[in-house]
N, C-alpha and C positions, 0 to 999 in steps of 0.2 A: 651813398651806395658803394659797396665794396665788392669788386668783381675779381675773383681769382680763377682764371680759366686756362685750360690747356688748349692747344691749337693744332690745326691740320693745314693741308696745302691744296690749292686748286689753281687753275689757270687765271692769270690776271693781266696779260699783256694788252688785250684789247681795251681795257678800261682806262689805262694810263697812256694810251697812244703808242703805241709801238707794237759745377761749383762744388763745391767740395762738401762731403758729408761730415767732415770733422771740423767744420767752422766753429771758432771759439771767439770769445771776447778778445780784445787786442792784447790783454795782459795774461790770458789764460795759458798756463804752461810755458810762459815766455822765459822765465828765469832759468829753467832747466835746459831749454833749447839753446839759449845764448851761451850759457855755461861760464860766463865771466862777468862779475859785477863791475869790473873796471871799464868794460865796454859801455855800460849804462852811464857810468860817471863821466866818461870822456866827452859826452855831448853829441857824438856821432849818431847815436840812436835817436835822440830827440830831434835832430835836424832831419833825419831820414823820415820820421813819422810826420813831421810838419810838411815836408815836401810831398809826401805820399798823399796826405789828405787835402792839400791845397788845391788839387784838381777837382774837388767835389764841394758843393755847398752843404749847408746844414741839413738839407732834405735828402742828400745823397745824389743830387743831380750833377751830371758832368758839366763843369763850367765851360762856356763857349770860348773863353779866352785861353784855352789850353794850348800846349805847344803845337807847332806845325806837324810834328811827327805824330802826336796823339790824334790830331784831326784827320790826318791822312789814314791812320789805322782804323779809326772808329767811324769815319764818314759823318753822317748827320744823325746817328743813332741817339745821341744825347738830346738833340732837338726833338726827335720823334717821341722819345720817352717823356720829355717835359710837356710837349704839346698834347699828346694823348691824355696825359694826366690832367691837363687844363680842360680838355673837352669833357672828361668824366666829372670834373668838379662843377662845370657849368651845367651838366646834365643832372647832377645831384639836386640842384635847386628846382629843376622842373619835375623831378620824380618824387620830391619830398611830400610826405603826407602828414596829417595831424594838424595841430594848432598853428604851426608855422608854415603850412603849405601856401604857396602863392595862388592856389586854386580855390581857396576858401572865399566864399562870397562875403562882401562887406555891405553894411547898411548905410544908406545916405538919406538925409532928410531935406526936402525942398523947402521953398519959402512958405508954402502953405502947410508945412508940417507933415506932409505925406512921406512915409518911409518906404524906400525901395531897397531891394537886395540884388546885387549884381557882382560880377567878377571885377577885380581891380585890373583893368585892361592895361594900364600903364605899367604896372608891376610885372604882369605876364609878358607884355611885349619886351620889356627890358631883359627879362630872363631868357626869352627865346632869341633875342638879338645877340646876347652874349654867347649863347650856344652856337649860333650861326657863325659868329666871328671865330670862335675856337675851332669849329668844324672846318671852315675854309682854310684856316692857317695850317691845320694838320694835313688837309688834302694837298696843299702846295708843297709842304715839306716832304710828304710821302712820295711825291713824284720823283724825287732824287734819291730815294732809298735804294740800297743795293741788295739787301737781304730778301730772299724769296718769302720767308715767313711774314715779315713786316708788310711787304707789298701785297701779298695775298689778302691779309686781313683788311688793309686799307682799301683795296679794290672791292672787297666784299662790302665794306662800309658804304662806298659810292653806289654799289648795286642796290643796297637796301634803300637808299634815298631815291634812286631812279624808280624803283618799284612803288614807292609811295608818292610819286609826283602828282597824281591826280588829287589825292587827299590833301597834300601840302598846298596845292593850288587853291583849295577851298578856304584857306586861311591867309592867302596872299603871299605864299612862298613859292618861288620858282627856282629852276636849276638851269644855269647857263652852260655854254660849251666848255668852260674850264672846270666843270663839275662843282662850281660854287653854288651855295644856297643864297638866294636874295629875297629879302622880305619887304613888302610894301606896307609901310607903317600905317598909312591912312586906311587902307583896306583892312588890315589886321584889327585895328582899333574900332573902326566904325561899321564895317560890313561883315566881317568874319563871324561865323558861329563859334562861340567859345567851347561848345561841346565837341566840335571837330578838333579844336586846338588841344583840348584836354585829352582826347583819345589819342592824339599823336604824341604828346609829350609827357604824359603822366601814366604811371602804372607799369607793372611787369608785363612784358610782351609788346609794349607800345613801340612806335617807331624810334623814339629817342632812346629807349632802353636797348633796342637791338643795335643801334649805332654805337652806343656806349660799350656794349659787349665786344664789338669788333675793335673799338679803340683800345679797350683793356687788353685784348689779345695781342694787338700790335705793340702795346706797352711792354707786355711780358716778353715778346720776342726781342724787342730792342734791348731790354734790360739783360736778358740772357746772352745776347750777342755781345753786348758791351763787356759783360763779365768774362766771356770767352776770349775776347780780343785783348783786353787789358790785363787779365789775370789778377786784378786788384780788388774787385768787389764781387761778392756773391749775393744774389737776391734771395732773401729769406721768405718763408711763408707768412711772415708777419708784415710783409710789405716794406721792410727796411733792408739796409745793407750791412753786411758784416765782413770782417777780414780775418782770415785764419792766421794763427801764430806761425805756421809754416811759411806763408807768404811773406810775413814780416822778416823772418830769418833769412829767407832766400834773397829778398831785396837788400837786407843788411849786408849779407856776404858779398853781393854784387858791388857794393859801394865801399867796402873796406879792404 
């Protein structure tokens, strides 16, 4: 599932207790901006670029081992962005349809040769449990967020769960005082009606889809705030990160 969503603002305090339009590829227009081939040959430019990108992994995620100054400036925005992406990834498995969907019934044959068709409850439980782990992790990280936009979306995510508490309870999922989701494995596998579980976690408009929407919005806020603070990355509509030639030259000039 790919969610690209704009966001708005609402009150959130009670729930938690209390780029540039001319972005180019890195080499686009660079030679004319630098104006000197000797600067490229000197090695200074190469060192600058390596240092510049060392703070990000191959997926564009801000590395947690960044400098103390970087951490102070960006807070836990990098963690929020990474964990909201992890929640959306876990939700993708629940929302998936077609031949690879975990909600497809499987046939089993008993000793007498009788064939029955039922949900693969082990597979569904594992997917739901992964979702819950990612959800709880994001809730914990979100409590320390400073940006109003991020907090608002995560608070809305918690509210969405609270509104679904009765239906969640029908499949053995409860919400504790820390706003964590908890699942009773035995109840889910042996007593829960999988129709309720599917209604909760599969399909547009489902509980899981609504939560993922809020997480995606929080991800967008965190990404944009990171770009604003660092001035180093700009989030593109393709979901990747780009750096403008102007930013490269500015950083080059600052270090030479």
